[in-house]
N, C-alpha and C positions, 0 to 999 in steps of 0.2 A: 254028429253035431259038432260044429266048430266052436272055438272059443268066442268068435264074434257072435254066433247065434245065441250062445249062452248069455253074453253081455247084453245083446238086444232084448232078449226075453226078460232079463232082470230090469232093464231100464223101462221097458213097457209096463212091467208090473208096478214099478215105482211112479209111473207117469212122469218120467224125467225127460222133458222135451229137449233140454240142452244136451244131455248125454246121448239121446237118440240122434240128434243132429250130427254130433261128432262120430258116433258109431256108424251111421249110414254113410257119412262122408268117407270114413276109413274103408268101408266095404266097397264103395265106388272106386276108390283108388286101387283096390286089389282086383276089381272085376276084369274079366277076360274079353268082353265085347263092349262095343260102344252102347248097344242097347241096354246091357246090364248096368254099365256106368251111368247112363242117363236115368234109368229107373231108380237106382239107389240114390243118385243125386237129387232126384225129385223128392224122394222120401226125406232125405236130409234137409232139403230146402224148406219143406213144409214144417218140420220140427224146428228148424232155425227161425222161421218166421214166428212160430208160436212162442218161442222163448226169447225172442229179440237177440239171437245169437250173432256174434260178429261174423260168423261164416256165411251168413245169408247172402251178402253181396257177391262173394266169390262163387258160391253155388249157383246163383242166378246167372252170373256171367258165363259159367260153363254151359248151362242150359241154353242160353241165347247163342253162344258160339256154335253149339251143335244143333241148332234149329229146333229145339224142344220148347222154347218160349220166345216171346217177342220182347 
């Protein structure tokens, strides 16, 4: 289990949407394939929307750029 996995589990346990947005975004940045990046960015975007996180706009732009959202 990676440090990111541990942090994600803890943030899920706390129901900390802002932290989850940041952690999934960090995971996306480290992902090895575009599909992995887009999956993790989607998760980050969902939690960013839930928490009104400032990352939401950037995450959405990434998804649009990669034809994962309109």
